[in-house]
N, C-alpha and C positions, 0 to 999 in steps of 0.2 A: 417106294415106300408104301404102296397100295398091296405089292405083293407080302409085305411085312405085317401091316395091318389086318387085312381082308383075307389072310391066306385061307384059311379054315373055310370062311364062306365063299370063295372061289371055288374050292374044292367040291363043297355041296351043292354046286350049282346041277341041275338036271338037264340032259341033253337038248331037252325042249328050250329051257333058257339059253344053253349056248346057241342053239340054232338061229333063235329071234334077235339075240344080241348079233350076233354076224351079219345076218340079213339087214339088222337097223343100220348098221356101220358102212354095209356095203352101198346101200340106198343113199346114206347120207352124202357119201363121197360122188355117188353120182351125180345126185340134185347137185350139189357145188359146183361140179363142171357144166353141166347145162346152164345153171344160172348164170354161172361168170361168162360162159360162151354166148348167153342171151345178150349181156351189158353189153360185150365186146362188138355186135352184131346190131344193136340197135339203141333207141335211147334208153336211160335210165328209166323215164315214164313208163314206153311201152314195154320194156323187160319187166318192169314191178308191177304194172297192173295184170299181165298175163301171170306172173310168179304169185300174185295174191289171189289168183282165183283157188288157190289152196283149200281152205276149208269147205268149199264145195266137193271138191274130189276126195276129201279125207271123209265127208259126212257120207259120199255113197259108197264109198270103200265099206264103213263100217256097218251100212246097213244092208248091204249086199253079202259081204264077208260075215261079221260078225252079229249080224241081226238085230242091229242096234233100233230101238224106236226112238223118236224124239218128236216133241212137243212143236205145237203150230209156231210158238214164240221163238223157237229154237230156228227152226225154217225160216221165221221172217228175220230173226238176226244175222243168219248166214246170206240170205237177200240183201239184206241193207250193207253188210260188209261188203259183198261184190261190187254193189251199186257204188257206194262211196269210193272204192277204187277207181270205176271207170269215171265217175266226176272228177275227182283228181286229175288222172290222166288225161283227160279232155280239156281241162282247165290250162295244164301244161303246153298242150298243143295249141291252143287258142294264144296263149301268149309269145307263141311264135317259136318254141321248143320244137327240133327236127327230129323226126322218128328214128333216125340213124341209117347208115349205109345200106342196111340190108334188113330192111324193118319185118318183112314177112319171116325170113329165117329166123331172126330175133325173137317174134312173138311167139315162133314155135317151140324154140328151145325153153323160153319162159314159161309155157304152157307145160310142156315135157317135164321141168322143174318142178310145177305145182302138183302135176300127177305124180312124180316120185315121192313128194312129201306126202301125200296119201298112206304110201306104202311104208314110209319111213317112221311117220307118227304112229299107224298102227303096229308096226311090228316091235315098235320100241314100248309101247304098252303093253305087248303080249309077254316082253320079257321082264321090262321094270319090276312087275308084279312082286318077286319074290328076291328082287336082288336091292341092297342099298344104294343109296346115289352113286357115292364115290367110286366103288368098284364098276357100277354099271357105265358111268363115263367113261372109266380106264379103257374098259372093253371096246364100246362104239366109236371112241374117239381113235384108238389105237390102229383098229380095223379100217376106220376112214382115212387115217392118217399113211397107211402102209399101201392103198388103194390108190390114193392119191398121189402117192411118191412114184408109183408103178406107172401110172399115167402121164407124169409127168416127163419120167425118162422115156417112155414110149414115144410122145410126142415132140419130144427135142425140146421141151420148155426150161429155159436156164434156170439154174438154183441158186446161182451166184451172179455178183456183179451189179448188186441193188445197192441205192445211196443210204445213206443211215437214217435219213429222214424217213424213206420208203421201209426201211426195215422196223423204224420205229413206230410207225403207224401200223405196220403187218401186227406187232407185240401188242399194241393197245385195240385192235382189232380182235385180235384172238383171246384177251383177257375179258373184253366186254362184252361183245357179241358172242362167240363161242363158249366159253366158262360159263360166263352170268346168263347170257341169253339161253342156250341151250341146257344149259345145266337148269335154268328155273323150269323150261318146258319138261324135261325128262323127270324133273321132281314130280309134277303136277299129274304127270300121264300114271302115277300110282293110285289116283285120287279120283280122276273124272276121265271121262271118254275123251278121245283124242280130238274129235269134233270139237269140243268145247275149247280145249286148248288152241286148238289151230284158228278160232275164232277170237279169242281173247288176245291172241298174239297178235292182230290186225291193229291193236292200238298202237304198235310200234309206229304206224304212219303218222299218228297224230304227236307223239313223243319226239319223233324225230323231227316234226316241222318247229315243233316248241325248242328243240335244240339247235336248229339253223336259224332260229331268231335271236337265240341268245348267243350264240360263239360267232356266226358270221352276219347277224343282221339282217338276214334275209326275211322279209312280211310275206308270208303268203297271201295269195290273191284272193278275192271271192270264191272262186269258184273250188280253189283246194280248202278255204275254210269251211264251206259247205258240204265238202266232200268229207271233211275229217268228221264233221258234227254228225254225218251219216254213221260214218263205221262206230262212233260212240253209241249211236244208238243202237246198231245192231249188237253190240259189246251188251248192251244193258239188257235187251232183250234175250241173249242168250244166257246171260248170269240169271233174270229171274226164271226163265223157262227151264234151266238147270235145278233152280232151288223148288221150284213148282213140283219136281219128278219126284220119285221116288229114289233114294241112295241107291248106285248099284250094288 
């Protein structure tokens, strides 16, 4: 369908756009691999807090590579979002959560995934500027799918034999997190720097807690509530810091 409706636009893509789209799709697949392995080797909290350091690495890459300049409010917002994630993680450990079977490896993998997200977001922003959203998503998701399939085949990961419930959950995950979540992020890159998108996406920590309460009756503890409020404060700082700067 994409080839049918966007064939002319895809043909007009420059080599630069294609290269950055290919890089973004490749890095996305690699990032998913490291993040999933981080969850397999440590707790969700530990892998999440190191994986949540993405905004810092995204900002560093933008400053060093793209010569971006951010206001003090933006840097304050980045710091607050990171501190909020740490508070939530520490609150989880205080409540008895195990760090996992191989915490050091899991932390390293999560940190690597966060570092890869810096290049995914910046490569995506470089490619997204002159490409419509749907053909761009088709490009990067297709590339990421091919690389992920190759990694699965090389590492012997089974592709069949899963229960109907597991497949249903996988489909829901693809539709919600992949298409809507990543789709919204890719839409935003055309209008704002990757650092802002990265920090704003940290609000998912808060919304996931709300969802856990609604669907699973999981009431967050005091530490998790405080960490969530700190993250919200960081998002507010970045939002107002962005609005006080001149448009790109």
